[in-house]
C-alpha positions in Angstrom: 0.0 0.2 -0.2 2.7 2.3 0.7 3.8 2.6 -3.0 0.4 3.3 -3.8 0.0 6.0 -1.3 3.6 7.5 -2.5 1.9 7.7 -6.4 -1.4 9.3 -5.0 0.8 11.8 -3.2 2.7 12.5 -6.2 -0.4 13.3 -8.0 -1.8 15.5 -5.3 -4.1 13.0 -3.5 -2.6 12.7 0.2 -3.7 11.0 3.2 -5.2 12.9 5.9 -5.1 12.8 9.8 -7.4 13.6 12.6 -5.6 16.7 13.2 -5.9 17.9 9.5 -7.2 21.4 9.5 -8.0 23.7 6.1 -6.4 27.0 5.9 -8.1 27.5 2.6 -10.6 30.2 2.3 -12.9 31.9 -0.1 -11.4 35.0 -1.9 -13.3 37.2 0.8 -11.7 35.6 3.6 -14.4 33.8 4.5 -14.5 30.2 5.9 -18.1 29.7 5.8 -21.4 30.7 3.8 -25.3 29.8 4.5 -26.8 28.0 1.6 -30.5 27.0 1.5 -31.7 24.7 -1.1 -34.8 23.5 -2.7 -36.6 27.1 -3.4 -38.4 26.6 -6.2 -40.5 29.6 -7.0 -40.1 33.8 -6.3 -42.9 33.7 -3.7 -41.0 31.2 -1.6 -37.6 32.8 -2.4 -39.5 36.1 -1.4 -40.4 34.5 2.3 -37.2 33.1 2.9 -35.0 36.2 2.4 -37.8 38.4 4.1 -37.3 36.2 7.3 -33.5 36.1 7.0 -33.5 40.1 7.2 -36.4 39.9 9.9 -34.0 37.7 12.1 -30.8 39.2 11.0 -29.0 36.5 9.4 -27.6 36.6 6.0 -28.3 33.8 3.3 -25.4 33.8 0.8 -26.9 31.3 -2.0 -30.4 30.1 -2.8 -30.4 27.0 -4.6 -33.7 25.9 -7.0 -33.6 22.1 -7.6 -36.5 21.3 -10.0 -35.1 22.7 -13.1 -34.9 25.8 -15.5 -37.4 24.5 -17.8 -40.0 24.4 -15.2 -39.9 28.3 -14.3 -41.2 30.9 -16.7 -39.1 33.9 -18.0 -41.0 36.0 -15.5 -40.6 33.6 -12.6 -36.5 33.0 -13.3 -36.5 37.2 -13.8 -38.3 37.6 -10.4 -35.6 35.5 -8.5 -33.2 37.2 -10.3 -33.9 40.7 -9.1 -34.8 39.2 -5.5 -31.2 37.9 -5.5 -29.8 41.1 -6.9 -31.8 43.3 -4.4 -30.5 41.1 -1.5 -27.1 40.5 -2.6 -27.1 36.8 -2.6 -26.2 34.0 -5.4 -28.9 32.3 -7.0 -28.2 28.7 -8.6 -30.8 27.4 -11.0 -30.7 23.8 -11.8 -30.6 22.1 -15.2 -34.0 20.7 -15.8 -33.3 18.1 -18.5 -32.2 14.9 -16.7 -33.0 11.1 -16.7 -36.1 11.2 -14.3 -37.7 13.6 -16.6 -37.2 11.9 -19.9 -38.5 8.6 -21.2 -36.2 6.4 -19.4 -37.9 3.4 -17.5 -34.4 2.2 -15.9 -34.3 5.0 -13.9 -37.2 4.4 -11.8 -35.8 0.6 -11.2 -33.8 0.0 -8.2 -30.9 -0.8 -9.9 -31.4 1.9 -12.6 -31.2 4.7 -9.8 -27.6 5.0 -10.4 -27.8 6.7 -13.6 -29.0 9.4 -11.1 -30.1 12.8 -13.0 -27.7 12.5 -15.7 -28.3 12.7 -19.4 -29.1 10.2 -21.8 -28.4 10.7 -25.1 -27.5 13.4 -27.8 -30.6 15.3 -27.6 -31.1 15.6 -24.1 -27.3 17.2 -23.8 -28.5 19.7 -26.1 -31.7 20.5 -24.1 -29.4 20.7 -21.3 -27.0 23.4 -22.7 -30.1 25.6 -24.0 -31.6 25.3 -20.6 -28.6 26.9 -19.2 -28.1 29.3 -21.8 -31.8 30.5 -21.3 -31.0 30.8 -17.7 -27.7 32.8 -18.4 -29.5 35.3 -20.7 -31.9 36.1 -18.1 -29.0 37.4 -15.6 -28.6 33.7 -13.7 -24.6 33.2 -12.7 -25.0 30.2 -10.5 -26.2 26.8 -12.4 -26.6 23.2 -10.8 -25.3 20.6 -12.5 -25.9 16.8 -12.2 -24.0 15.0 -15.2 -20.1 15.7 -15.6 -20.1 15.4 -19.3 -22.7 18.7 -19.3 -19.9 20.1 -16.8 -17.4 19.3 -19.6 -19.3 20.6 -22.5 -20.1 24.0 -20.4 -16.5 24.8 -19.2 -15.6 24.9 -22.6 -18.4 27.1 -23.7 -17.4 29.2 -20.7 -13.7 29.6 -22.0 -14.4 30.2 -25.4 -17.3 33.1 -24.5 -20.5 30.9 -25.4 -21.4 31.5 -21.7 -20.7 34.4 -19.3 -17.1 34.1 -18.1 -18.4 34.8 -14.6 -21.0 32.0 -14.3 -20.2 29.6 -12.1 -20.9 25.6 -11.9 -22.0 23.6 -8.8 -22.4 19.8 -9.1 -25.0 17.8 -6.9 -24.7 15.2 -4.5 -27.0 13.1 -6.8 -24.1 12.7 -8.9 -22.8 10.7 -6.3 -19.6 12.0 -6.0 -17.4 11.2 -2.6 -13.7 10.7 -2.8 -10.6 13.3 -3.4 -9.8 11.7 -7.0 -13.0 12.6 -8.3 -12.9 16.3 -6.7 -9.8 16.7 -8.7 -11.0 15.7 -12.1 -14.0 17.7 -11.7 -12.2 20.8 -10.6 -9.9 20.3 -13.4 -12.8 20.4 -15.5 -14.1 23.9 -14.2 -16.3 23.0 -11.6 -16.8 26.1 -8.7 -18.3 24.1 -6.2 -18.8 20.3 -5.1 -21.7 18.8 -3.4 -20.1 15.6 -2.5 -22.6 12.5 -1.2 -24.1 13.4 2.1 -23.3 11.1 4.6 -19.3 11.2 4.5 -17.5 10.7 8.0 -15.2 14.1 8.7 -12.1 12.1 7.7 -13.5 11.4 4.1 -14.4 15.2 3.9 -11.2 16.3 4.7 -9.4 14.0 2.1 -11.6 15.6 -0.6 -10.9 19.4 0.8 -7.0 18.1 0.9 -7.0 17.5 -3.0 -8.8 20.5 -4.3 -9.5 24.2 -3.9 -13.0 24.8 -4.7 -15.7 25.5 -2.5 -17.6 22.3 -0.9 -21.2 22.1 -0.2 -22.0 20.0 3.0 -25.6 19.1 4.1 -26.1 20.0 7.6 -29.2 18.2 7.5 -31.4 16.2 4.9 -34.8 15.5 3.5 -36.3 12.0 4.7 -36.0 10.7 1.2 -31.9 10.7 1.5 -31.9 9.5 5.0 -33.4 12.6 6.9 -30.4 12.6 9.6 -29.1 16.1 11.0 -25.7 17.1 11.7 -25.7 20.4 13.4 -22.9 19.5 16.0 -20.6 18.4 13.4 -20.5 21.9 11.7 -17.8 23.0 13.3 -16.0 20.0 12.1 -17.0 20.9 8.9 -15.8 24.4 8.3 -12.4 23.1 10.6 -11.6 20.7 7.7 -13.7 21.6 4.9 -13.4 25.6 4.3 -14.3 27.2 2.2 -17.3 25.5 2.8 -21.3 26.2 2.0 -23.5 25.0 4.4 -26.6 23.7 3.2 -29.2 24.1 5.7 -33.1 23.7 6.0 -33.5 20.3 3.9 -35.0 18.5 7.1 -38.1 20.6 6.3 -38.6 19.2 2.8 -39.9 15.7 2.1 -37.4 15.3 -0.7 -34.9 16.8 -3.2 -37.5 18.4 -5.9 -39.9 19.2 -2.6 -42.4 22.4 -3.6 -41.3 24.4 -0.7 -43.9 26.7 0.7 -44.1 29.9 2.2 -44.4 28.7 5.2 -41.8 26.2 5.1 -39.3 29.0 3.6 -39.9 30.6 6.9 -39.3 27.5 8.9 -35.6 27.0 6.9 -34.7 30.1 8.1 -34.9 28.6 11.8 -32.6 25.9 10.7 -30.4 27.9 9.5 -30.5 29.9 13.1 -30.2 26.6 14.9 -27.0 25.8 12.8 -25.5 29.6 13.7 -26.1 28.7 17.3 -24.1 25.9 17.2 -21.1 27.9 15.3 -21.2 30.7 18.0 -21.2 28.7 20.9 -18.7 26.1 19.5 -16.5 27.9 17.3 -17.0 31.6 17.5 -13.7 32.3 15.7 -15.0 30.7 12.4 -15.2 33.5 10.0 -18.2 33.9 7.6 -18.2 35.4 4.4 -19.2 39.2 4.3 -23.0 39.7 3.1 -22.9 41.1 -0.1 -19.6 40.1 -0.8 -17.9 41.0 -4.2 -16.8 37.3 -4.4 -20.7 36.1 -4.4 -21.5 35.1 -8.2 -24.8 37.5 -7.8 -27.1 37.6 -10.9 -26.7 40.5 -13.7 
């Protein structure tokens, strides 16, 4: 095993130990940011942001998960305007995915491994069109589920076919959970990785040790992905994974595509406040990204 470990070390994948601590930061100096996923419409986003202001807590990123193609131009524009006025990131997810097309396999136990990836040439084209539409309406954050799509979109970004400041985030539904995958994705233009939800702290540390991009970690989960809550692990998340997005409020939803109500959006802010309490008590020295930071991919 020593020879294998030496080779991995040579290519930038190092063994991590209990005392590992990340000294990497966002460009604004922050160690962590708050992200609230599963906000599917302008009215729930509005309720979420108003509740955050009421409770004096800043949400750095809002993420929609059902798909760009399920939003009207007016709805996207409203969400863009809300994000701009508030000063947060807005990430919209790619609509075309195996679960939405004609695949029967993806709905079987074994076929579920396909996840939300794209099937065939046409769906790749549809997905690119989805992204181009969102970017044309001012969105600068795109949630992806397919590594091949990431490769294409990064090529487009590099060649000026997409805005150079658009950020790509890969979902936990893509199933990545090791440092080699993280390096591969970063080398193909990924800006933010959401690894699978149940990784242990040393596993998360190994991914951080291998890459510089942001890591997005679920502090809690819907019932459909286990329903487990990791609030007391958040100080460790910050210690080993900075710069990290703390994905909070998921336990309010039943599943990934849950249509969050305005009442549930307000409940998600309570979950963020519970996580913030843990940070303030157990690692008060942790540095959040400033509100409305220039380093955020705020819509244009």
